[in-house]
LOTI-263149 format. One record per residue (C-alpha): residue in three letters; x, y, z negated; residue number from 1. Coordinates in steps of 0.2 Angstrom, whole numbers, plus 5000, padded with zeros to 4 digits. Layout:
% residues N
ALA | X | Y | Z | NUM
...
This chain:
% residues 427
MET | 5451 | 4882 | 5385 | 1
GLN | 5440 | 4869 | 5394 | 2
HIS | 5438 | 4871 | 5412 | 3
ILE | 5420 | 4873 | 5419 | 4
SER | 5422 | 4858 | 5430 | 5
SER | 5423 | 4846 | 5415 | 6
GLN | 5409 | 4855 | 5406 | 7
VAL | 5396 | 4856 | 5419 | 8
LEU | 5387 | 4843 | 5430 | 9
ALA | 5376 | 4850 | 5444 | 10
VAL | 5360 | 4841 | 5449 | 11
ILE | 5352 | 4847 | 5466 | 12
LEU | 5334 | 4843 | 5468 | 13
GLY | 5330 | 4837 | 5486 | 14
GLY | 5312 | 4843 | 5485 | 15
GLY | 5296 | 4834 | 5490 | 16
ALA | 5289 | 4830 | 5507 | 17
GLY | 5292 | 4848 | 5513 | 18
THR | 5275 | 4849 | 5521 | 19
ARG | 5275 | 4868 | 5522 | 20
LEU | 5291 | 4867 | 5532 | 21
TYR | 5283 | 4855 | 5545 | 22
PRO | 5287 | 4852 | 5559 | 23
LEU | 5305 | 4855 | 5554 | 24
THR | 5303 | 4842 | 5540 | 25
ALA | 5295 | 4829 | 5552 | 26
SER | 5311 | 4818 | 5553 | 27
ARG | 5322 | 4826 | 5540 | 28
SER | 5321 | 4832 | 5521 | 29
LYS | 5320 | 4850 | 5517 | 30
PRO | 5338 | 4851 | 5511 | 31
ALA | 5344 | 4844 | 5528 | 32
VAL | 5335 | 4858 | 5538 | 33
PRO | 5348 | 4867 | 5549 | 34
ILE | 5351 | 4886 | 5544 | 35
ALA | 5361 | 4900 | 5551 | 36
GLY | 5366 | 4890 | 5567 | 37
LYS | 5379 | 4879 | 5559 | 38
TYR | 5374 | 4875 | 5541 | 39
ARG | 5361 | 4865 | 5532 | 40
LEU | 5350 | 4871 | 5517 | 41
VAL | 5359 | 4859 | 5505 | 42
ASP | 5376 | 4868 | 5509 | 43
ILE | 5370 | 4883 | 5500 | 44
PRO | 5368 | 4876 | 5482 | 45
ILE | 5384 | 4865 | 5485 | 46
SER | 5394 | 4880 | 5491 | 47
ASN | 5388 | 4890 | 5476 | 48
CYS | 5394 | 4876 | 5464 | 49
ILE | 5411 | 4875 | 5473 | 50
ASN | 5413 | 4894 | 5472 | 51
SER | 5409 | 4893 | 5454 | 52
GLY | 5422 | 4879 | 5450 | 53
ILE | 5409 | 4866 | 5448 | 54
ASN | 5414 | 4851 | 5458 | 55
ARG | 5403 | 4836 | 5451 | 56
MET | 5386 | 4836 | 5459 | 57
PHE | 5372 | 4824 | 5462 | 58
VAL | 5359 | 4827 | 5475 | 59
LEU | 5342 | 4819 | 5472 | 60
THR | 5333 | 4813 | 5487 | 61
GLN | 5317 | 4804 | 5492 | 62
PHE | 5309 | 4809 | 5508 | 63
ASN | 5317 | 4807 | 5525 | 64
SER | 5334 | 4807 | 5518 | 65
ALA | 5345 | 4798 | 5531 | 66
SER | 5351 | 4814 | 5540 | 67
LEU | 5354 | 4822 | 5523 | 68
ASN | 5364 | 4807 | 5517 | 69
LYS | 5374 | 4807 | 5533 | 70
HIS | 5378 | 4826 | 5532 | 71
ILE | 5384 | 4825 | 5514 | 72
LYS | 5395 | 4809 | 5517 | 73
ASN | 5403 | 4817 | 5532 | 74
THR | 5405 | 4834 | 5523 | 75
TYR | 5410 | 4834 | 5505 | 76
GLN | 5425 | 4823 | 5502 | 77
PHE | 5436 | 4830 | 5488 | 78
SER | 5455 | 4826 | 5486 | 79
VAL | 5459 | 4809 | 5478 | 80
PHE | 5468 | 4819 | 5464 | 81
SER | 5451 | 4828 | 5460 | 82
SER | 5437 | 4821 | 5449 | 83
GLY | 5425 | 4831 | 5461 | 84
PHE | 5411 | 4822 | 5470 | 85
VAL | 5394 | 4825 | 5479 | 86
ASP | 5384 | 4810 | 5477 | 87
ILE | 5367 | 4805 | 5483 | 88
LEU | 5355 | 4798 | 5471 | 89
ALA | 5340 | 4791 | 5480 | 90
ALA | 5323 | 4787 | 5472 | 91
GLU | 5324 | 4768 | 5468 | 92
GLN | 5313 | 4755 | 5461 | 93
THR | 5319 | 4747 | 5445 | 94
PRO | 5311 | 4734 | 5434 | 95
ASP | 5306 | 4747 | 5421 | 96
ASN | 5301 | 4760 | 5434 | 97
PRO | 5293 | 4754 | 5450 | 98
GLY | 5288 | 4771 | 5456 | 99
TRP | 5295 | 4786 | 5466 | 100
PHE | 5300 | 4802 | 5459 | 101
GLN | 5284 | 4811 | 5453 | 102
GLY | 5291 | 4828 | 5451 | 103
THR | 5307 | 4838 | 5447 | 104
ALA | 5308 | 4832 | 5429 | 105
ASP | 5303 | 4814 | 5433 | 106
ALA | 5317 | 4814 | 5446 | 107
VAL | 5330 | 4820 | 5433 | 108
ARG | 5323 | 4808 | 5420 | 109
GLN | 5325 | 4793 | 5432 | 110
SER | 5343 | 4798 | 5437 | 111
LEU | 5349 | 4800 | 5419 | 112
ARG | 5355 | 4782 | 5418 | 113
HIS | 5367 | 4786 | 5432 | 114
ILE | 5372 | 4803 | 5425 | 115
SER | 5373 | 4800 | 5407 | 116
ASN | 5389 | 4790 | 5407 | 117
LEU | 5399 | 4804 | 5413 | 118
ASP | 5408 | 4817 | 5401 | 119
PHE | 5399 | 4834 | 5401 | 120
GLU | 5391 | 4846 | 5390 | 121
TYR | 5379 | 4856 | 5401 | 122
VAL | 5367 | 4851 | 5416 | 123
LEU | 5365 | 4864 | 5430 | 124
ILE | 5348 | 4860 | 5439 | 125
LEU | 5347 | 4868 | 5456 | 126
SER | 5334 | 4868 | 5471 | 127
GLY | 5340 | 4861 | 5488 | 128
ASP | 5330 | 4874 | 5498 | 129
GLN | 5335 | 4892 | 5492 | 130
LEU | 5346 | 4905 | 5500 | 131
TYR | 5357 | 4915 | 5488 | 132
GLN | 5375 | 4917 | 5483 | 133
MET | 5377 | 4916 | 5464 | 134
ASP | 5392 | 4914 | 5452 | 135
PHE | 5386 | 4901 | 5439 | 136
THR | 5401 | 4904 | 5428 | 137
GLU | 5392 | 4920 | 5423 | 138
MET | 5376 | 4912 | 5419 | 139
LEU | 5385 | 4898 | 5409 | 140
ALA | 5395 | 4912 | 5399 | 141
ALA | 5378 | 4920 | 5395 | 142
HIS | 5370 | 4903 | 5390 | 143
LYS | 5385 | 4900 | 5378 | 144
ALA | 5385 | 4918 | 5371 | 145
LYS | 5367 | 4917 | 5366 | 146
GLY | 5368 | 4900 | 5359 | 147
ALA | 5354 | 4894 | 5371 | 148
ASP | 5346 | 4877 | 5372 | 149
ILE | 5340 | 4881 | 5390 | 150
SER | 5344 | 4896 | 5401 | 151
ILE | 5333 | 4900 | 5416 | 152
ALA | 5339 | 4911 | 5430 | 153
THR | 5326 | 4924 | 5434 | 154
ILE | 5324 | 4937 | 5447 | 155
PRO | 5313 | 4953 | 5447 | 156
VAL | 5299 | 4952 | 5459 | 157
GLY | 5285 | 4964 | 5464 | 158
GLU | 5266 | 4962 | 5462 | 159
ARG | 5263 | 4954 | 5479 | 160
ASP | 5276 | 4940 | 5476 | 161
ALA | 5272 | 4937 | 5457 | 162
PRO | 5257 | 4925 | 5460 | 163
GLU | 5269 | 4913 | 5469 | 164
PHE | 5280 | 4910 | 5455 | 165
GLY | 5282 | 4905 | 5436 | 166
ILE | 5282 | 4922 | 5428 | 167
MET | 5290 | 4925 | 5410 | 168
LYS | 5290 | 4938 | 5396 | 169
THR | 5306 | 4941 | 5386 | 170
ASP | 5311 | 4950 | 5370 | 171
GLU | 5325 | 4963 | 5369 | 172
LEU | 5338 | 4948 | 5367 | 173
SER | 5332 | 4940 | 5383 | 174
ASN | 5324 | 4926 | 5374 | 175
ILE | 5309 | 4920 | 5384 | 176
THR | 5293 | 4922 | 5373 | 177
SER | 5280 | 4916 | 5385 | 178
PHE | 5278 | 4909 | 5402 | 179
ILE | 5264 | 4907 | 5415 | 180
GLU | 5264 | 4897 | 5431 | 181
LYS | 5257 | 4906 | 5447 | 182
PRO | 5247 | 4920 | 5438 | 183
LYS | 5231 | 4927 | 5446 | 184
LYS | 5232 | 4945 | 5451 | 185
ASP | 5219 | 4951 | 5438 | 186
VAL | 5231 | 4946 | 5423 | 187
LEU | 5247 | 4952 | 5430 | 188
GLY | 5246 | 4968 | 5420 | 189
GLU | 5250 | 4958 | 5404 | 190
TRP | 5266 | 4951 | 5412 | 191
VAL | 5276 | 4967 | 5416 | 192
SER | 5294 | 4966 | 5409 | 193
ASP | 5308 | 4978 | 5407 | 194
THR | 5318 | 4973 | 5422 | 195
GLY | 5330 | 4988 | 5422 | 196
ALA | 5328 | 5005 | 5430 | 197
ASP | 5335 | 4999 | 5447 | 198
MET | 5322 | 4985 | 5449 | 199
GLN | 5308 | 4995 | 5442 | 200
ALA | 5311 | 5009 | 5455 | 201
GLN | 5309 | 4996 | 5468 | 202
GLY | 5292 | 4990 | 5460 | 203
ARG | 5299 | 4974 | 5454 | 204
HIS | 5292 | 4973 | 5436 | 205
TYR | 5289 | 4954 | 5434 | 206
LEU | 5302 | 4941 | 5429 | 207
ALA | 5301 | 4926 | 5441 | 208
SER | 5309 | 4909 | 5438 | 209
MET | 5321 | 4905 | 5452 | 210
GLY | 5320 | 4886 | 5448 | 211
ILE | 5339 | 4887 | 5442 | 212
TYR | 5341 | 4880 | 5424 | 213
ILE | 5356 | 4876 | 5412 | 214
PHE | 5352 | 4863 | 5399 | 215
ASN | 5362 | 4857 | 5385 | 216
LYS | 5365 | 4839 | 5388 | 217
GLN | 5357 | 4832 | 5372 | 218
VAL | 5342 | 4845 | 5374 | 219
LEU | 5339 | 4838 | 5391 | 220
LYS | 5339 | 4820 | 5386 | 221
ASN | 5329 | 4823 | 5371 | 222
LEU | 5315 | 4833 | 5381 | 223
LEU | 5314 | 4820 | 5395 | 224
LEU | 5315 | 4804 | 5385 | 225
GLU | 5308 | 4808 | 5368 | 226
VAL | 5298 | 4824 | 5367 | 227
HIS | 5289 | 4824 | 5384 | 228
PRO | 5292 | 4806 | 5391 | 229
ASN | 5277 | 4808 | 5403 | 230
ALA | 5280 | 4826 | 5409 | 231
THR | 5284 | 4826 | 5428 | 232
ASP | 5288 | 4844 | 5431 | 233
PHE | 5300 | 4857 | 5424 | 234
GLY | 5291 | 4873 | 5429 | 235
LYS | 5273 | 4867 | 5424 | 236
GLU | 5277 | 4856 | 5409 | 237
ILE | 5295 | 4855 | 5401 | 238
ILE | 5299 | 4874 | 5402 | 239
PRO | 5282 | 4881 | 5395 | 240
ASN | 5282 | 4868 | 5381 | 241
SER | 5300 | 4871 | 5376 | 242
ILE | 5298 | 4890 | 5373 | 243
GLU | 5289 | 4886 | 5356 | 244
SER | 5302 | 4873 | 5350 | 245
GLY | 5319 | 4879 | 5357 | 246
LYS | 5329 | 4894 | 5361 | 247
VAL | 5325 | 4897 | 5380 | 248
VAL | 5334 | 4912 | 5387 | 249
SER | 5332 | 4922 | 5403 | 250
TYR | 5347 | 4926 | 5414 | 251
GLN | 5342 | 4940 | 5425 | 252
TYR | 5349 | 4939 | 5443 | 253
ASP | 5348 | 4955 | 5454 | 254
GLY | 5356 | 4949 | 5470 | 255
TYR | 5348 | 4942 | 5486 | 256
TRP | 5338 | 4926 | 5483 | 257
THR | 5324 | 4919 | 5494 | 258
ASP | 5314 | 4902 | 5492 | 259
ILE | 5313 | 4894 | 5509 | 260
GLY | 5295 | 4888 | 5505 | 261
ASN | 5287 | 4889 | 5522 | 262
ILE | 5290 | 4892 | 5541 | 263
TYR | 5288 | 4911 | 5539 | 264
SER | 5301 | 4913 | 5525 | 265
PHE | 5313 | 4901 | 5534 | 266
TYR | 5311 | 4911 | 5550 | 267
GLU | 5313 | 4928 | 5541 | 268
ALA | 5329 | 4922 | 5531 | 269
ASN | 5337 | 4917 | 5547 | 270
LEU | 5334 | 4932 | 5557 | 271
ALA | 5339 | 4943 | 5542 | 272
LEU | 5357 | 4936 | 5546 | 273
THR | 5357 | 4947 | 5562 | 274
GLU | 5356 | 4964 | 5552 | 275
GLU | 5370 | 4976 | 5552 | 276
ILE | 5373 | 4972 | 5533 | 277
PRO | 5364 | 4956 | 5530 | 278
PRO | 5357 | 4953 | 5513 | 279
PHE | 5365 | 4936 | 5513 | 280
ASN | 5383 | 4939 | 5517 | 281
LEU | 5392 | 4925 | 5527 | 282
PHE | 5407 | 4936 | 5529 | 283
ASP | 5413 | 4936 | 5511 | 284
ASN | 5430 | 4928 | 5507 | 285
ASN | 5425 | 4924 | 5489 | 286
LYS | 5408 | 4917 | 5493 | 287
LEU | 5411 | 4905 | 5507 | 288
VAL | 5398 | 4893 | 5513 | 289
TYR | 5405 | 4876 | 5516 | 290
SER | 5398 | 4864 | 5529 | 291
ARG | 5404 | 4850 | 5540 | 292
ALA | 5419 | 4854 | 5550 | 293
ARG | 5415 | 4850 | 5568 | 294
MET | 5429 | 4851 | 5581 | 295
LEU | 5420 | 4862 | 5593 | 296
PRO | 5426 | 4874 | 5606 | 297
PRO | 5423 | 4893 | 5605 | 298
ALA | 5407 | 4899 | 5612 | 299
LYS | 5407 | 4904 | 5631 | 300
ILE | 5396 | 4919 | 5636 | 301
SER | 5394 | 4926 | 5654 | 302
GLY | 5383 | 4941 | 5660 | 303
THR | 5373 | 4942 | 5644 | 304
THR | 5368 | 4958 | 5635 | 305
LEU | 5369 | 4954 | 5616 | 306
GLU | 5360 | 4964 | 5603 | 307
ARG | 5360 | 4959 | 5584 | 308
THR | 5364 | 4941 | 5588 | 309
VAL | 5373 | 4927 | 5578 | 310
ILE | 5381 | 4914 | 5589 | 311
ALA | 5388 | 4898 | 5583 | 312
ASP | 5403 | 4887 | 5590 | 313
GLY | 5402 | 4878 | 5606 | 314
CYS | 5388 | 4887 | 5615 | 315
ILE | 5387 | 4890 | 5634 | 316
ILE | 5377 | 4905 | 5637 | 317
HIS | 5372 | 4913 | 5654 | 318
ALA | 5356 | 4922 | 5648 | 319
SER | 5352 | 4939 | 5653 | 320
ARG | 5348 | 4946 | 5636 | 321
LEU | 5348 | 4939 | 5618 | 322
GLU | 5341 | 4951 | 5604 | 323
ASN | 5339 | 4949 | 5586 | 324
SER | 5342 | 4930 | 5587 | 325
VAL | 5352 | 4916 | 5579 | 326
VAL | 5360 | 4903 | 5591 | 327
GLY | 5365 | 4887 | 5584 | 328
ILE | 5379 | 4875 | 5589 | 329
ARG | 5381 | 4868 | 5606 | 330
SER | 5367 | 4878 | 5613 | 331
ARG | 5365 | 4880 | 5632 | 332
ILE | 5355 | 4894 | 5639 | 333
GLY | 5353 | 4897 | 5658 | 334
HIS | 5354 | 4912 | 5669 | 335
GLY | 5340 | 4925 | 5669 | 336
THR | 5333 | 4920 | 5652 | 337
THR | 5328 | 4932 | 5638 | 338
VAL | 5327 | 4927 | 5620 | 339
VAL | 5320 | 4939 | 5607 | 340
ASN | 5317 | 4936 | 5588 | 341
ALA | 5321 | 4918 | 5589 | 342
TYR | 5331 | 4905 | 5580 | 343
ILE | 5338 | 4892 | 5592 | 344
MET | 5345 | 4877 | 5582 | 345
GLY | 5356 | 4870 | 5595 | 346
ASN | 5361 | 4853 | 5600 | 347
ASP | 5369 | 4838 | 5592 | 348
TYR | 5379 | 4833 | 5608 | 349
TYR | 5384 | 4839 | 5625 | 350
GLU | 5377 | 4831 | 5641 | 351
THR | 5389 | 4827 | 5654 | 352
ILE | 5386 | 4834 | 5672 | 353
GLU | 5382 | 4816 | 5678 | 354
GLN | 5369 | 4815 | 5664 | 355
MET | 5362 | 4832 | 5668 | 356
ASN | 5361 | 4828 | 5687 | 357
GLU | 5353 | 4811 | 5683 | 358
ASN | 5340 | 4819 | 5672 | 359
VAL | 5336 | 4833 | 5684 | 360
SER | 5333 | 4820 | 5698 | 361
LYS | 5320 | 4812 | 5686 | 362
GLY | 5312 | 4828 | 5683 | 363
ILE | 5319 | 4829 | 5665 | 364
PRO | 5326 | 4847 | 5661 | 365
LYS | 5344 | 4848 | 5655 | 366
ILE | 5347 | 4849 | 5636 | 367
GLY | 5345 | 4867 | 5630 | 368
ILE | 5335 | 4881 | 5638 | 369
GLY | 5334 | 4883 | 5657 | 370
GLU | 5334 | 4898 | 5669 | 371
ARG | 5322 | 4913 | 5669 | 372
CYS | 5314 | 4908 | 5653 | 373
TYR | 5306 | 4921 | 5640 | 374
ILE | 5306 | 4916 | 5622 | 375
LYS | 5300 | 4927 | 5608 | 376
ASP | 5295 | 4924 | 5590 | 377
ALA | 5300 | 4906 | 5590 | 378
ILE | 5311 | 4892 | 5582 | 379
ILE | 5318 | 4880 | 5594 | 380
ASP | 5322 | 4864 | 5584 | 381
LYS | 5338 | 4853 | 5589 | 382
ASN | 5340 | 4844 | 5605 | 383
SER | 5325 | 4852 | 5614 | 384
ARG | 5324 | 4852 | 5633 | 385
ILE | 5316 | 4868 | 5639 | 386
GLY | 5314 | 4868 | 5658 | 387
ASN | 5315 | 4884 | 5670 | 388
ASP | 5303 | 4898 | 5670 | 389
VAL | 5296 | 4893 | 5653 | 390
ARG | 5287 | 4907 | 5643 | 391
ILE | 5285 | 4906 | 5624 | 392
ASN | 5277 | 4921 | 5618 | 393
GLY | 5274 | 4920 | 5599 | 394
GLY | 5265 | 4933 | 5589 | 395
LYS | 5250 | 4935 | 5578 | 396
HIS | 5238 | 4933 | 5593 | 397
LEU | 5241 | 4914 | 5592 | 398
GLN | 5231 | 4903 | 5581 | 399
ASN | 5239 | 4890 | 5570 | 400
THR | 5240 | 4873 | 5579 | 401
ASP | 5249 | 4857 | 5580 | 402
HIS | 5253 | 4851 | 5597 | 403
ALA | 5263 | 4835 | 5602 | 404
LEU | 5278 | 4847 | 5608 | 405
TYR | 5276 | 4862 | 5596 | 406
ALA | 5267 | 4869 | 5581 | 407
ILE | 5262 | 4887 | 5578 | 408
LYS | 5262 | 4894 | 5560 | 409
ASP | 5259 | 4912 | 5556 | 410
GLY | 5262 | 4917 | 5574 | 411
ILE | 5279 | 4908 | 5575 | 412
VAL | 5280 | 4895 | 5588 | 413
VAL | 5291 | 4880 | 5582 | 414
VAL | 5296 | 4869 | 5597 | 415
LYS | 5298 | 4852 | 5589 | 416
LYS | 5315 | 4842 | 5588 | 417
GLY | 5319 | 4834 | 5605 | 418
ALA | 5303 | 4841 | 5613 | 419
VAL | 5303 | 4841 | 5632 | 420
LEU | 5295 | 4857 | 5640 | 421
PRO | 5293 | 4855 | 5659 | 422
ASP | 5297 | 4869 | 5671 | 423
GLY | 5284 | 4883 | 5670 | 424
PHE | 5277 | 4878 | 5653 | 425
VAL | 5268 | 4892 | 5644 | 426
ILE | 5264 | 4895 | 5626 | 427
C-alpha cells in the first residue's frame, strides 16, 4: 500500500496583505502572526499535515514574508533520511509572468512549475490563517472512496455566519450540486442542507467551505492551465465552475475550526485557549502543534493570582493578578499590575540589567509591562515597552482608531509591535 506521504503534496496559501488583521500584519504576513503565546499561525496547517503523515509542503508567500521565511527555515528541518520538506515559494517575476499572485488559484498556477516535477497524485490546498485540528488521511480516504475529482472540506454554520462564507448544497451522496459565494440573508432559506441531527440541533444548517481542498493532480493542472487559465480565485471561480463539469464532493468536518479573518476573531480564538476544556486542544498527544524549539527557561511567577491564564516559557511575572489571558514567551510583567482578557505576545529577546538601567535613565521603559498597570481587553504585540501606571481599558465604549502607538478595533486595543508607552499613559 502506498504511503500518504508519497501520494499527497500540500500547498499552504500565505494569504493576501492581511489588512483586516492590521496592525498585527503591519510588518509580518498573516501566517507569521504569533498565536497561543509560542506558536505562529502557519504552525497550525503544517502540524496538521505532519500529524496526518504528510511531510512535503510548499508555503506560498507574497506580502511581508521575511519573518515567515525565517520561522520556517529555523523550525522545519526533516531528517536527511526523509523526503520531507517545508519550502517557501515566494511570488516571483518571470519572463512569461511579470505580475504578483492575483489570488489563490493564480498563486497555485504560478507555482505549478516548481511543484509539477515531484511525484504525487493529490494536491492538498490549505489556508495559512485558520485554527483547527484535522486528520487529512480521513478526508483523502473519503476522496478516493467517492472517486472525486475535487473534495472540499465543509463545516456546518448557523445563519449569522453563513453570509461570510461560500455556501454549498449537496445530494445524498455528498456530491456538491450548487455553490454560492457569501449569500445575502434573504436567500439563505434556499441553501439549508441536511448537516446531521447534532449540527441541526445547534442551528447549524448551512455547509460552508473551509478553504481546504483536495485535487487530483491532473484535474488541478487541467483546470488552472487549460480550462480556466485566467481564473484567479478558487472560491469565486474554479470551484463553482467545476461543479458542472466534474465530480466535486463535500467532506463534512464537525470539529472546532475558526478562520482568523480579523482582530476580533484572532482575539477570541486566543482567549478561548484559557477555557477549562478549550475547543482547540493544545494538550493532545496525538495532535501536537509543532513550532520552533527555543531553549528558554521555565516561567518564573511571584506573588501573582492566576485565573484561567496560559503562560508560555521564559516569562518573569510579578503582577498582582492575571485573568482570562494568554502570556507569550519572555514576557515581563511588573509588580502591582492587573491584566484581564488580554493576549500579551511577549518578546523576542531579554534585556540585560545594564540595558534596562541605561534605558530607564533615558526615560525609556523596560521591555515588557511595568508596575501598577491595568490592562483589559487588549492585544500587546511583541517587544512593546509599557511604562509604570499605564491604563489600557478596552471595550465597546472606544471608537475604532489608528494611532501611532496602538489601534482600536471592535473595542479591542492593539498595542503595536515595539511601541513605547510612557509612564502614566492612558487608553
